[in-house]
C-alpha positions, 0 to 999 in steps of 0.5 A: 500500500502506498503511504501519505508523504509530507509532500501530500500533507503540504498540499491539503487543508489541516494536515493535522487531521491525518497524522495521528500521534496525539497526546494520550493516543493508545499505542500497542504493538499490532503483533501482540493483539489478536483483533484489529478493530477500526472505529470509524467516524463518517465525518471529518476529524474535528467533528469525530474527535468532538464526539464523546461516544467515540472517545468512550468506546475507543477507551473501552475497546482498548482496555482489552489486551487482545484488541487494538482499536484505532481511529479513522475519519473521513478525509476532506475532499482535498485529501481524498482526491490526492489519496485516490490519485496516488493509490493510497487506501484509507488508513487508521491514524494510530498505525496507518494501516489500511481499513481492508486489513482490519478484522472489524470496522465499527461505524457510528451513526450520529446523523442520517446525512453521513451515510454516503460517507460510510460508503465512501470510506469503504470504497476508499479502502477497497472494501465491497460496499454490499454486505451480501457481496462482501468476501470472507477475507474482508472485514466485518462491518458493524454500526451503532448510535442513535440512527441505528434505531432505524437500521434498515436503510443500511441493511445490505451495507452493515453486517450487524448493528448494536442497538443501545449502549455499546460499552458492555455489548461491544465486549460481548461481541469481541469475546465471541469473535476472539473465540471464533478466531482462536479456532482458525479462520472466522466463518462470517455466517457462523459468527453472525448467527451466534452474536444474533443471540446477544442482547441488543445485536441485530443481524439484518441478513437473518431476517426477511421482510415482505410488503403489502400491495400499498407498499407498507410492510406486511411481515418482518420475521427471522429466517431461523427459529433460534434468531430473536423476533425482537431486538431488545436495546442494551443499557448499562445498569451500573452507570456510575462505574461504567468505563470512562476515559481518564486520558482523553486524546488531545488533538493537534488542531482545534476541534468543535468541542475542544475541552474535557467532557464529562457525561453526568447522566443518560436519559431525560425526564421531560418527555418532549414529543418530538425528541427521539433521544428523550425516549431511546435513552431511558431509563434516566441514570446518573453518575454520583458527584464524587465520581464526576469530580474524580473523573474531572481531576484525572482528565484535566491532569492528563490533558492540560485542558482549562475547560470542563463541559458537563454533558447530558440531555438536560444538564440542569436536571442533574439532581446535584447540579449546584453542588457539582458546579460549586465543587468544580469551581472551588477545586479548579478556580486556582488553575482558571478552569472554566465550566461549560453547560451546553444544554440548559433549560429555559428558566431563571434557575439555569441562568443563575447557574450560568451566572455562577460559572461565568463571573469573569467572562460573559459568553452568549446564551442559548435557549431552546423554547422549541415553539413560539406559541403556548398551544404548540409548547403544550402540544410538544409537551415542552412544559414551558410557559411564556412567563418562565421564558421571559423571566429567564430572559429578564434574569439574563439581561439583568446579569449582563447578557445582551446576546441570546440565541433562540432555537425553534422547530417549524413543521411540527404536527398540528401547527398553524401559521399563527403558531409559527408567527408566535416565534417572531412574537416571542422574540419581540417580547424578549426584546421588549423585556431588554428595553424595559430594564434601566440602561445603567443595569443592562449591557449595550448591544442587544442581539437576539438570533432566532433559528428554526429547523424543520421537524423530521418525525423520528422513530420511537417518538409520539410523532413517528406516525405524523407526516413531515410538513410539505415545502410550501407549508414550511415556506408559509411558516418561515414567512410568518416568522419573518413577518412577526419580527420588527426589531432590528436587534433580532436576526432570523436564520432558517434551515434549508429544506432539501437536506431535511427531506433526505434526512426524513427519507432515511430516518423513516425509510425501510430496506428499499431505501438502501438501493437509493443510498448506494446509487446516490453514492455511485453518482457522487454523493458524499458529505451530504451534511455539509451544505457546500457538498449536498446536491439534491439533483443526485438524490432525485436521479437516484430515487427515480432510477430506483423507482422509489417515491420519497413522498411515501416515507416523508409526507404520509400519515401512518395509522397505529395498525401499520407495521413500521420499519423499526417495530422489531426493536424494543426500546423499553418504552411501550408503543401504547404509551407513544400512541397515547402521547400522540393523542394527547398532543392532538388535544394540547394536553401536557404529561408531567415530568417524570420527576413529579411521578411516573408517567407509565412509559413502561421502562421500569417494567420492561427494563427491570434490570435498570431502574429510573434515577439510578444513582440520583441523590434525590432517591 
């Protein structure tokens, strides 16, 4: 295999993406291990290295003495061009080994528009794209992550999927692989058949799907009696003691989140009806404050970073948040270590917390009310009143903030044009709050940035049966938002619709979308999550050539009786609960936060091995 040279590196943007050798990278002798595993992130280095799940699994797998886990990221098009020109295969950062030499490749599925990059990474490595055509001597391809909750669009690309949390599941799989390899050459079919019995593992080739005349799924069933009909997601029961990297890799180049990241909790108590993460990551589990303080101590010492980010779906819901923040400040303020809270609730309490950690320097503040009108906030079960939003804004302005970002969703089910206009009206009311504060109290230069994205109704949410809003409706809603904004202090940004449309095709698609994905890649689709590379014409051509009507997946209302492409996965939350939540949405009825009492989603009954609020001090 040809190798990259300094001459090539001098010709590309950010050569540090491709060299490896960073502080705390794991170094092993490949001759001393039995299994070579490549952890593949289908995006550029700066994005992939910012992803905490990647860092956790890199650490977990490398704790095994018999396995060497190395990192691979998608080369930027300038580097890809030079690699193809010089016949250089895609390689790992640690040992510069080409991907076709590994035993197993693991792809993380964080967003649907990265799928073409998976195909490109395989192609750059000389690996057969279709699993059904891949040879015995080629690596086994696996995938996991939030998008794996609808794995079907990748059914003939990926050999097996991990559904749920991978720390323990990955070890279970590698144990089986190590045993098969010890017996000589690994027979893929035998290996896949055996791991299909491991909780959380889905092997698409072991299942058949038939369709009704109207295109809906008639039946989804295993080919063999010993293969499970339902795949139950895996969870980590003892979250407080789960493997976590003390020595995180420190990149040579700036990455998106360039700091120590601590995972405080998994799951969410709020039950927003549009939110997939709030459903699939149940039950809610926390790490103890002592564990987090110790992890922060070790990570800061090992990396030299001067900022700690506290990560969870909603950090202010962590049961001991005030004590955690004050303890971190007390211990590390002498070293000028900052604390970041990336996901906060829209309330005065959250503002007070941020006030505490930003006494020295004020950065911008981000709130996500999600909907502009009270009716819509009740429909999505946001549990947030206008009064609380404006109270939070007032508290922020009085504390010295003058720059606020607001995030909203357009195209929600049961939304009207008036609801959309409510987004602009809410921003105007926030501006009024600012100007109502005496000049000697507030900071100059008010800037409110309003951003709207388009809802893609995701699997395992109460809105999974709803259609996505059509372009003309979204255009109307965008105009309504823009029309309601009068103040020069308010800036409005909105997402393009075409990428959201394709995201919906794959988020809601079945096996038949796999051919479209491959066809689009063959026509040149890659880096579809990057606006400068996304090309809708390619996708339209691919769908036409595959005789696939995207409207069937994107704009169609589904009945509760229909078999959905992901119905074979058991996330622990009852389907009836999701149906009930959708019906409540139609009536704009709220469901209480789990902290106020159990809402009967089923997770405590279906997943008795993992209780809600495990590790939380409130219990």
